[in-house]
ZADO-1210 file (C-alpha; in nm, 4 decimals, padded with zeros to 6 digits):
<atoms>
<atom x="03.4921" y="06.3903" z="-02.9932" code="SER" pos="1"/>
<atom x="03.8748" y="06.5505" z="-03.0064" code="GLU" pos="2"/>
<atom x="04.0255" y="06.6976" z="-02.6916" code="GLY" pos="3"/>
<atom x="04.1846" y="07.0396" z="-02.6794" code="PRO" pos="4"/>
<atom x="04.4809" y="07.0563" z="-02.9425" code="ARG" pos="5"/>
<atom x="04.8427" y="07.0370" z="-02.7755" code="PRO" pos="6"/>
<atom x="05.0773" y="07.3167" z="-02.7377" code="TYR" pos="7"/>
<atom x="05.4316" y="07.2774" z="-02.9243" code="TYR" pos="8"/>
<atom x="05.7637" y="07.2858" z="-02.7281" code="LEU" pos="9"/>
<atom x="06.1055" y="07.3034" z="-02.9394" code="VAL" pos="10"/>
<atom x="06.4344" y="07.1814" z="-02.7927" code="TYR" pos="11"/>
<atom x="06.7560" y="07.1594" z="-03.0073" code="ALA" pos="12"/>
<atom x="07.0985" y="07.0215" z="-02.8632" code="SER" pos="13"/>
<atom x="07.3697" y="06.8265" z="-02.9420" code="ASP" pos="14"/>
<atom x="07.4577" y="06.5497" z="-02.7145" code="GLU" pos="15"/>
<atom x="07.6585" y="06.7211" z="-02.4244" code="GLN" pos="16"/>
<atom x="07.3465" y="06.9280" z="-02.3574" code="SER" pos="17"/>
<atom x="07.1016" y="06.5907" z="-02.3774" code="ARG" pos="18"/>
<atom x="07.0367" y="06.5670" z="-01.9773" code="PRO" pos="19"/>
<atom x="06.9471" y="06.9449" z="-01.9844" code="GLY" pos="20"/>
<atom x="06.6769" y="06.8630" z="-02.2448" code="VAL" pos="21"/>
<atom x="06.5279" y="06.5557" z="-02.0313" code="GLU" pos="22"/>
<atom x="06.5057" y="06.7724" z="-01.6904" code="ALA" pos="23"/>
<atom x="06.3205" y="07.0313" z="-01.8741" code="SER" pos="24"/>
<atom x="06.0936" y="06.8187" z="-02.0570" code="ILE" pos="25"/>
<atom x="06.0071" y="06.6599" z="-01.7380" code="ARG" pos="26"/>
<atom x="05.9588" y="06.9556" z="-01.5543" code="SER" pos="27"/>
<atom x="05.7187" y="07.1314" z="-01.8136" code="VAL" pos="28"/>
<atom x="05.4980" y="06.8020" z="-01.8126" code="GLN" pos="29"/>
<atom x="05.4916" y="06.7952" z="-01.4618" code="ALA" pos="30"/>
<atom x="05.3670" y="07.1640" z="-01.4434" code="HIS" pos="31"/>
<atom x="05.1394" y="07.1278" z="-01.7740" code="ALA" pos="32"/>
<atom x="04.7827" y="07.1730" z="-01.7098" code="SER" pos="33"/>
<atom x="04.6614" y="07.0342" z="-02.0573" code="GLY" pos="34"/>
<atom x="04.8516" y="06.8644" z="-02.3354" code="PRO" pos="35"/>
<atom x="05.1698" y="06.9555" z="-02.4526" code="VAL" pos="36"/>
<atom x="05.4252" y="06.7807" z="-02.6809" code="GLU" pos="37"/>
<atom x="05.7709" y="06.8270" z="-02.8006" code="PHE" pos="38"/>
<atom x="05.9614" y="06.8297" z="-03.0854" code="LEU" pos="39"/>
<atom x="06.3580" y="06.7495" z="-03.0242" code="PHE" pos="40"/>
<atom x="06.6131" y="06.8257" z="-03.2993" code="VAL" pos="41"/>
<atom x="06.9232" y="06.6516" z="-03.1784" code="GLY" pos="42"/>
<atom x="07.2033" y="06.3851" z="-03.2634" code="ASP" pos="43"/>
<atom x="06.9983" y="06.0969" z="-03.0846" code="GLU" pos="44"/>
<atom x="06.6350" y="06.0120" z="-02.9484" code="PRO" pos="45"/>
<atom x="06.6078" y="06.1235" z="-02.5900" code="LEU" pos="46"/>
<atom x="06.5917" y="05.7888" z="-02.3796" code="GLN" pos="47"/>
<atom x="06.4916" y="05.8523" z="-02.0115" code="ASP" pos="48"/>
<atom x="06.1603" y="06.0009" z="-02.0437" code="LEU" pos="49"/>
<atom x="05.8083" y="05.8838" z="-01.9018" code="PRO" pos="50"/>
<atom x="05.5951" y="05.7033" z="-02.1203" code="ASP" pos="51"/>
<atom x="05.3262" y="05.9331" z="-02.1111" code="ASN" pos="52"/>
<atom x="05.5714" y="06.2467" z="-02.2303" code="ILE" pos="53"/>
<atom x="05.5104" y="06.2828" z="-02.6113" code="ARG" pos="54"/>
<atom x="05.8443" y="06.3639" z="-02.8150" code="VAL" pos="55"/>
<atom x="05.8904" y="06.3606" z="-03.1869" code="HIS" pos="56"/>
<atom x="06.2658" y="06.3462" z="-03.2736" code="PHE" pos="57"/>
<atom x="06.4282" y="06.5163" z="-03.5623" code="ARG" pos="58"/>
<atom x="06.8071" y="06.4196" z="-03.6819" code="GLN" pos="59"/>
<atom x="06.9776" y="06.7940" z="-03.6182" code="LEU" pos="60"/>
<atom x="07.2424" y="06.6801" z="-03.8930" code="SER" pos="61"/>
<atom x="06.9368" y="06.6095" z="-04.1197" code="GLU" pos="62"/>
<atom x="06.7786" y="06.9250" z="-04.0335" code="VAL" pos="63"/>
<atom x="07.0863" y="07.1241" z="-04.0787" code="ALA" pos="64"/>
<atom x="07.1301" y="07.0340" z="-04.4675" code="GLU" pos="65"/>
<atom x="06.7382" y="07.0356" z="-04.5438" code="GLN" pos="66"/>
<atom x="06.7047" y="07.3990" z="-04.4091" code="TYR" pos="67"/>
<atom x="07.0790" y="07.5162" z="-04.4672" code="HIS" pos="68"/>
<atom x="07.1386" y="07.6104" z="-04.1071" code="LEU" pos="69"/>
<atom x="07.5100" y="07.6747" z="-04.1719" code="HIS" pos="70"/>
<atom x="07.3649" y="08.0266" z="-04.3386" code="GLU" pos="71"/>
<atom x="07.3074" y="08.1210" z="-04.0080" code="PHE" pos="72"/>
<atom x="07.6532" y="08.0618" z="-03.8425" code="GLU" pos="73"/>
<atom x="07.9042" y="08.3280" z="-03.7403" code="ASN" pos="74"/>
<atom x="08.2419" y="08.1440" z="-03.8163" code="ASP" pos="75"/>
<atom x="08.3680" y="08.5224" z="-03.8330" code="ARG" pos="76"/>
<atom x="08.4062" y="08.4980" z="-03.4429" code="PHE" pos="77"/>
<atom x="08.5561" y="08.1956" z="-03.2395" code="GLN" pos="78"/>
<atom x="08.4665" y="08.1807" z="-02.8927" code="ARG" pos="79"/>
<atom x="08.6746" y="07.9991" z="-02.6374" code="HIS" pos="80"/>
<atom x="08.6702" y="07.7883" z="-02.3304" code="GLY" pos="81"/>
<atom x="08.3569" y="07.6021" z="-02.2825" code="LYS" pos="82"/>
<atom x="08.1830" y="07.8225" z="-02.5370" code="ASN" pos="83"/>
<atom x="08.4091" y="07.6447" z="-02.8290" code="THR" pos="84"/>
<atom x="08.2405" y="07.5751" z="-03.1148" code="GLY" pos="85"/>
<atom x="07.8773" y="07.7578" z="-03.0181" code="LEU" pos="86"/>
<atom x="07.8777" y="07.9767" z="-03.2842" code="ASN" pos="87"/>
<atom x="07.8962" y="07.7034" z="-03.5421" code="THR" pos="88"/>
<atom x="07.6741" y="07.4634" z="-03.3891" code="ASN" pos="89"/>
<atom x="07.3883" y="07.4043" z="-03.5687" code="HIS" pos="90"/>
<atom x="07.1132" y="07.3214" z="-03.2898" code="ALA" pos="91"/>
<atom x="07.1619" y="07.6761" z="-03.1959" code="ASN" pos="92"/>
<atom x="07.0127" y="07.7867" z="-03.5422" code="TYR" pos="93"/>
<atom x="06.7091" y="07.5169" z="-03.5356" code="VAL" pos="94"/>
<atom x="06.5082" y="07.8133" z="-03.3751" code="ARG" pos="95"/>
<atom x="06.4793" y="07.9813" z="-03.7045" code="PHE" pos="96"/>
<atom x="06.3172" y="07.7441" z="-03.8926" code="VAL" pos="97"/>
<atom x="06.0485" y="07.6405" z="-03.6222" code="ILE" pos="98"/>
<atom x="05.7659" y="07.7301" z="-03.9136" code="HIS" pos="99"/>
<atom x="05.9267" y="07.4841" z="-04.1413" code="LYS" pos="100"/>
<atom x="05.9582" y="07.1644" z="-03.8645" code="LEU" pos="101"/>
<atom x="05.5905" y="07.2756" z="-03.7412" code="LEU" pos="102"/>
<atom x="05.3941" y="07.3855" z="-04.0942" code="PRO" pos="103"/>
<atom x="05.0657" y="07.3005" z="-03.9356" code="LYS" pos="104"/>
<atom x="05.1179" y="07.4727" z="-03.6163" code="GLN" pos="105"/>
<atom x="05.0311" y="07.8874" z="-03.5593" code="SER" pos="106"/>
<atom x="05.2102" y="07.9087" z="-03.2091" code="LYS" pos="107"/>
<atom x="05.5036" y="07.7002" z="-03.0456" code="ALA" pos="108"/>
<atom x="05.7460" y="07.7834" z="-02.7584" code="MET" pos="109"/>
<atom x="06.1217" y="07.7524" z="-02.7906" code="TRP" pos="110"/>
<atom x="06.2945" y="07.6596" z="-02.4942" code="ILE" pos="111"/>
<atom x="06.6896" y="07.6277" z="-02.4143" code="ASP" pos="112"/>
<atom x="06.8154" y="07.3126" z="-02.2601" code="ALA" pos="113"/>
<atom x="06.9324" y="07.4810" z="-01.9591" code="ASP" pos="114"/>
<atom x="06.5914" y="07.5579" z="-01.8480" code="THR" pos="115"/>
<atom x="06.3902" y="07.4385" z="-01.5581" code="ILE" pos="116"/>
<atom x="05.9886" y="07.5042" z="-01.5604" code="VAL" pos="117"/>
<atom x="05.8064" y="07.5332" z="-01.2551" code="GLU" pos="118"/>
<atom x="05.4569" y="07.6905" z="-01.3779" code="CYS" pos="119"/>
<atom x="05.2086" y="07.6208" z="-01.6218" code="ASP" pos="120"/>
<atom x="05.3012" y="07.6867" z="-01.9695" code="VAL" pos="121"/>
<atom x="04.9562" y="07.6148" z="-02.1165" code="ILE" pos="122"/>
<atom x="04.7942" y="07.9508" z="-01.9712" code="GLU" pos="123"/>
<atom x="05.1161" y="08.1324" z="-02.0767" code="LEU" pos="124"/>
<atom x="05.1059" y="08.0255" z="-02.4295" code="MET" pos="125"/>
<atom x="04.7240" y="08.0145" z="-02.4534" code="LYS" pos="126"/>
<atom x="04.7097" y="08.4001" z="-02.3668" code="ASN" pos="127"/>
<atom x="05.0532" y="08.5434" z="-02.5329" code="ALA" pos="128"/>
<atom x="05.0434" y="08.7138" z="-02.8836" code="LEU" pos="129"/>
<atom x="04.6721" y="08.7574" z="-02.8822" code="THR" pos="130"/>
<atom x="04.6860" y="09.1102" z="-02.8017" code="ASN" pos="131"/>
<atom x="04.4707" y="09.3051" z="-03.1039" code="PRO" pos="132"/>
<atom x="04.6487" y="09.5878" z="-03.0553" code="ASP" pos="133"/>
<atom x="04.9821" y="09.4319" z="-03.1321" code="GLU" pos="134"/>
<atom x="04.8693" y="09.2171" z="-03.4205" code="PRO" pos="135"/>
<atom x="05.2129" y="09.2124" z="-03.5841" code="LYS" pos="136"/>
<atom x="05.4329" y="09.0792" z="-03.3213" code="ASN" pos="137"/>
<atom x="05.5947" y="08.7526" z="-03.4109" code="THR" pos="138"/>
<atom x="05.7419" y="08.6674" z="-03.0438" code="ILE" pos="139"/>
<atom x="05.6609" y="08.7157" z="-02.6937" code="ALA" pos="140"/>
<atom x="05.9711" y="08.7308" z="-02.4499" code="ALA" pos="141"/>
<atom x="06.1122" y="08.8487" z="-02.1284" code="VAL" pos="142"/>
<atom x="06.2568" y="09.2239" z="-02.1521" code="PRO" pos="143"/>
<atom x="06.6034" y="09.3098" z="-02.0670" code="ARG" pos="144"/>
<atom x="06.6710" y="09.7030" z="-02.0402" code="GLU" pos="145"/>
<atom x="06.9558" y="09.7818" z="-02.2548" code="GLY" pos="146"/>
<atom x="07.1432" y="09.7148" z="-02.5589" code="VAL" pos="147"/>
<atom x="07.1387" y="09.3830" z="-02.7518" code="ILE" pos="148"/>
<atom x="07.3513" y="09.1468" z="-02.5859" code="ASN" pos="149"/>
<atom x="07.6887" y="09.0079" z="-02.7949" code="GLY" pos="150"/>
<atom x="07.7156" y="09.3202" z="-03.0335" code="LEU" pos="151"/>
<atom x="08.0206" y="09.4436" z="-03.1670" code="THR" pos="152"/>
<atom x="08.0589" y="09.8267" z="-03.1834" code="ARG" pos="153"/>
<atom x="07.9630" y="09.8397" z="-03.5145" code="ARG" pos="154"/>
<atom x="07.6633" y="09.6430" z="-03.4200" code="GLY" pos="155"/>
<atom x="07.5629" y="09.8557" z="-03.1658" code="ARG" pos="156"/>
<atom x="07.5749" y="10.1643" z="-03.4257" code="LYS" pos="157"/>
<atom x="07.3701" y="09.9335" z="-03.6183" code="TYR" pos="158"/>
<atom x="07.0986" y="09.8903" z="-03.3430" code="SER" pos="159"/>
<atom x="07.1341" y="10.2175" z="-03.1672" code="SER" pos="160"/>
<atom x="06.7418" y="10.3040" z="-03.1459" code="ASP" pos="161"/>
<atom x="06.6675" y="09.9445" z="-02.9211" code="VAL" pos="162"/>
<atom x="06.6779" y="10.0258" z="-02.5598" code="THR" pos="163"/>
<atom x="06.5051" y="09.7144" z="-02.4612" code="VAL" pos="164"/>
<atom x="06.5803" y="09.3733" z="-02.5983" code="SER" pos="165"/>
<atom x="06.5515" y="09.0139" z="-02.4770" code="PHE" pos="166"/>
<atom x="06.6876" y="08.7049" z="-02.3761" code="ASN" pos="167"/>
<atom x="06.6185" y="08.3969" z="-02.6065" code="ALA" pos="168"/>
<atom x="06.6501" y="08.1168" z="-02.4233" code="GLY" pos="169"/>
<atom x="06.2684" y="08.0948" z="-02.3958" code="MET" pos="170"/>
<atom x="06.0297" y="08.2740" z="-02.6095" code="TYR" pos="171"/>
<atom x="05.6672" y="08.2007" z="-02.7529" code="ILE" pos="172"/>
<atom x="05.6760" y="08.2383" z="-03.1377" code="ILE" pos="173"/>
<atom x="05.3582" y="08.3345" z="-03.3512" code="ASN" pos="174"/>
<atom x="05.4352" y="08.0708" z="-03.6723" code="LEU" pos="175"/>
<atom x="05.1760" y="08.2532" z="-03.8866" code="ASP" pos="176"/>
<atom x="05.2984" y="08.5799" z="-03.8215" code="ARG" pos="177"/>
<atom x="05.6629" y="08.4640" z="-03.8908" code="TRP" pos="178"/>
<atom x="05.5907" y="08.3054" z="-04.2161" code="ARG" pos="179"/>
<atom x="05.3879" y="08.6197" z="-04.3111" code="GLU" pos="180"/>
<atom x="05.6580" y="08.8470" z="-04.2317" code="GLN" pos="181"/>
<atom x="05.9638" y="08.6444" z="-04.3812" code="HIS" pos="182"/>
<atom x="06.1673" y="08.6221" z="-04.0598" code="MET" pos="183"/>
<atom x="06.3737" y="08.3782" z="-04.1389" code="THR" pos="184"/>
<atom x="06.4732" y="08.5594" z="-04.4802" code="GLU" pos="185"/>
<atom x="06.5658" y="08.8742" z="-04.2664" code="MET" pos="186"/>
<atom x="06.7823" y="08.6772" z="-04.0269" code="VAL" pos="187"/>
<atom x="07.0211" y="08.5119" z="-04.3145" code="LYS" pos="188"/>
<atom x="07.0685" y="08.8746" z="-04.4349" code="ARG" pos="189"/>
<atom x="07.1890" y="08.9907" z="-04.0893" code="ILE" pos="190"/>
<atom x="07.3780" y="08.6551" z="-04.0594" code="ALA" pos="191"/>
<atom x="07.5319" y="08.7579" z="-04.3946" code="ALA" pos="192"/>
<atom x="07.5714" y="09.1146" z="-04.3189" code="VAL" pos="193"/>
<atom x="07.8058" y="09.0058" z="-03.9730" code="ASN" pos="194"/>
<atom x="08.0044" y="08.7748" z="-04.1931" code="ARG" pos="195"/>
<atom x="08.1052" y="09.0498" z="-04.4075" code="GLN" pos="196"/>
<atom x="08.1333" y="09.3146" z="-04.1381" code="TYR" pos="197"/>
<atom x="08.1168" y="09.1635" z="-03.7840" code="GLY" pos="198"/>
<atom x="07.8274" y="09.3052" z="-03.6003" code="LEU" pos="199"/>
<atom x="07.8045" y="09.0557" z="-03.3425" code="TYR" pos="200"/>
<atom x="08.0224" y="08.8097" z="-03.1620" code="LEU" pos="201"/>
<atom x="07.7477" y="08.5474" z="-03.0605" code="LYS" pos="202"/>
<atom x="07.5542" y="08.2988" z="-03.2358" code="GLY" pos="203"/>
<atom x="07.1575" y="08.2743" z="-03.2662" code="SER" pos="204"/>
<atom x="07.0971" y="08.5263" z="-02.9994" code="GLN" pos="205"/>
<atom x="07.2071" y="08.8588" z="-03.1614" code="PRO" pos="206"/>
<atom x="07.0522" y="08.8474" z="-03.5190" code="PRO" pos="207"/>
<atom x="06.7048" y="08.7200" z="-03.3685" code="LEU" pos="208"/>
<atom x="06.7279" y="09.0592" z="-03.1706" code="ALA" pos="209"/>
<atom x="06.8235" y="09.2667" z="-03.4344" code="LEU" pos="210"/>
<atom x="06.5510" y="09.1494" z="-03.6670" code="VAL" pos="211"/>
<atom x="06.2868" y="09.1713" z="-03.3759" code="VAL" pos="212"/>
<atom x="06.4182" y="09.5167" z="-03.2146" code="GLY" pos="213"/>
<atom x="06.1789" y="09.6159" z="-02.9493" code="GLU" pos="214"/>
<atom x="05.8727" y="09.4838" z="-03.1517" code="ASN" pos="215"/>
<atom x="05.7934" y="09.1879" z="-02.9078" code="PHE" pos="216"/>
<atom x="05.5291" y="09.0993" z="-02.6362" code="GLU" pos="217"/>
<atom x="05.6749" y="09.1591" z="-02.2829" code="HIS" pos="218"/>
<atom x="05.6327" y="08.8301" z="-02.0725" code="LEU" pos="219"/>
<atom x="05.6772" y="08.8796" z="-01.6914" code="PRO" pos="220"/>
<atom x="06.0033" y="08.8275" z="-01.5729" code="GLN" pos="221"/>
<atom x="05.9338" y="08.5240" z="-01.3645" code="SER" pos="222"/>
<atom x="05.9688" y="08.3282" z="-01.6837" code="TRP" pos="223"/>
<atom x="06.2999" y="08.3748" z="-01.7581" code="ASN" pos="224"/>
<atom x="06.5238" y="08.3776" z="-01.4400" code="VAL" pos="225"/>
<atom x="06.8802" y="08.3845" z="-01.4802" code="LYS" pos="226"/>
<atom x="07.0422" y="08.1390" z="-01.2097" code="MET" pos="227"/>
<atom x="07.3749" y="08.2800" z="-01.2453" code="VAL" pos="228"/>
<atom x="07.2102" y="08.6341" z="-01.1074" code="ASP" pos="229"/>
<atom x="07.0213" y="08.5047" z="-00.8281" code="LEU" pos="230"/>
<atom x="07.2421" y="08.5904" z="-00.5450" code="ASP" pos="231"/>
<atom x="07.3503" y="08.9083" z="-00.6762" code="ARG" pos="232"/>
<atom x="07.2262" y="09.2485" z="-00.5510" code="ASN" pos="233"/>
<atom x="07.1966" y="09.4202" z="-00.8885" code="ASP" pos="234"/>
<atom x="06.9511" y="09.1851" z="-01.0684" code="THR" pos="235"/>
<atom x="06.6884" y="09.4907" z="-01.1168" code="GLY" pos="236"/>
<atom x="06.4313" y="09.3288" z="-00.8965" code="GLY" pos="237"/>
<atom x="06.4483" y="08.9830" z="-01.0586" code="ASN" pos="238"/>
<atom x="06.5600" y="08.8075" z="-00.7077" code="ARG" pos="239"/>
<atom x="06.3255" y="08.5910" z="-00.5905" code="PRO" pos="240"/>
<atom x="06.2671" y="08.5809" z="-00.1952" code="GLU" pos="241"/>
<atom x="06.1620" y="08.2042" z="-00.2470" code="LYS" pos="242"/>
<atom x="06.1699" y="07.9627" z="-00.5231" code="LYS" pos="243"/>
<atom x="05.7741" y="07.9823" z="-00.5766" code="ASP" pos="244"/>
<atom x="05.8234" y="08.3130" z="-00.7565" code="TRP" pos="245"/>
<atom x="06.0314" y="08.1413" z="-01.0553" code="MET" pos="246"/>
<atom x="05.8424" y="07.9861" z="-01.3236" code="CYS" pos="247"/>
<atom x="06.1520" y="07.9341" z="-01.5625" code="LEU" pos="248"/>
<atom x="06.4795" y="07.9095" z="-01.4168" code="MET" pos="249"/>
<atom x="06.7639" y="07.9645" z="-01.6646" code="HIS" pos="250"/>
<atom x="07.1218" y="07.8289" z="-01.6543" code="TRP" pos="251"/>
<atom x="07.2494" y="08.0644" z="-01.9542" code="SER" pos="252"/>
<atom x="07.6456" y="08.0495" z="-01.9651" code="GLY" pos="253"/>
<atom x="07.9123" y="07.7963" z="-01.9659" code="PRO" pos="254"/>
<atom x="07.8470" y="07.6034" z="-01.6113" code="ASN" pos="255"/>
<atom x="07.5506" y="07.3962" z="-01.6526" code="LYS" pos="256"/>
<atom x="07.3495" y="07.2469" z="-01.3589" code="PRO" pos="257"/>
<atom x="07.4241" y="06.8788" z="-01.4987" code="TRP" pos="258"/>
<atom x="07.8186" y="06.8931" z="-01.4983" code="ASP" pos="259"/>
<atom x="07.9980" y="06.8272" z="-01.1700" code="ARG" pos="260"/>
<atom x="08.2617" y="07.0526" z="-01.0165" code="GLY" pos="261"/>
<atom x="08.0804" y="07.3829" z="-00.9912" code="HIS" pos="262"/>
<atom x="07.7512" y="07.3145" z="-00.7812" code="GLU" pos="263"/>
<atom x="07.8339" y="07.6111" z="-00.5326" code="ASP" pos="264"/>
<atom x="07.7919" y="07.8725" z="-00.7836" code="LYS" pos="265"/>
<atom x="07.4735" y="07.8471" z="-00.9855" code="ILE" pos="266"/>
<atom x="07.2025" y="07.6791" z="-00.7504" code="HIS" pos="267"/>
<atom x="07.1913" y="07.3511" z="-00.9227" code="PRO" pos="268"/>
<atom x="07.0033" y="07.1907" z="-00.6314" code="GLU" pos="269"/>
<atom x="06.6625" y="07.3409" z="-00.8537" code="TYR" pos="270"/>
<atom x="06.7757" y="07.1550" z="-01.1148" code="TRP" pos="271"/>
<atom x="06.8627" y="06.8179" z="-00.9553" code="LEU" pos="272"/>
<atom x="06.4470" y="06.7714" z="-00.8607" code="THR" pos="273"/>
<atom x="06.4548" y="06.6710" z="-01.2285" code="TRP" pos="274"/>
<atom x="06.7757" y="06.5814" z="-01.3425" code="GLY" pos="275"/>
<atom x="07.0773" y="06.3991" z="-01.2670" code="THR" pos="276"/>
<atom x="07.4277" y="06.5203" z="-01.2871" code="PRO" pos="277"/>
<atom x="07.6510" y="06.3557" z="-01.5406" code="VAL" pos="278"/>
<atom x="08.0577" y="06.3064" z="-01.5662" code="GLU" pos="279"/>
<atom x="08.1633" y="06.4676" z="-01.8989" code="PRO" pos="280"/>
<atom x="08.3313" y="06.1197" z="-01.9821" code="GLU" pos="281"/>
<atom x="07.9669" y="05.9862" z="-01.9714" code="ASP" pos="282"/>
<atom x="07.8477" y="06.2028" z="-02.2567" code="LEU" pos="283"/>
<atom x="08.1263" y="06.1240" z="-02.4828" code="ASP" pos="284"/>
<atom x="08.1113" y="05.7314" z="-02.5221" code="GLU" pos="285"/>
</atoms>
């Protein structure tokens, strides 16, 4: 007889973030209590993973062309420094076509490259989005108090009723509800309005948050811990006393744990269990 069906996790990145994807996948697999499979959308297939990890590969340029990812771009605002080009990087917009890439699946997890998982994703995914009292929620994510991140003044007026949002570095998505509610089409409309009127400064996080609003299931804070905030005193109770408290570590922001040169700032020691730092020139070859 067939065993339990696997749960799917989706990653997308350019070549610069490939070391992060590989480390994150290793950490997920090591803690999973059941079968998990990974969809990676990128420039090249992942190379440095054990044979027992099952990864499905899709070429980023082909996905971008087939599903018209340019329609989600935010080329109105240019970001600078290490974030240059982020608003037009198609890897950021793969999240909006997961329902097309996994047509036979009802549930999946989107997870950013700059994460490490130290808990069981199976239990989290199994229980998420099953509350009969909330039958329309399309995603489950870790809540963040306050206005949606990355909006302009005009964008904040557009979403003035939203007081609790989320970080989109990790979330679970009910693909059936996403399809039924035409969420991708709604995001495209928001992206078109943004190009004309300038609602937000960033790429994929603001349009998703604007479309979802406060209509999402709340996951525990331990499933999206911002590592840049770990040593601050104003983290709203998110500062763990020990590493065991953190289920998902998230190195959001421009400094990544696989880049050498700022090891004292972002606690890369937690990442080094699963990955190996690289020199910038190693990724340019």
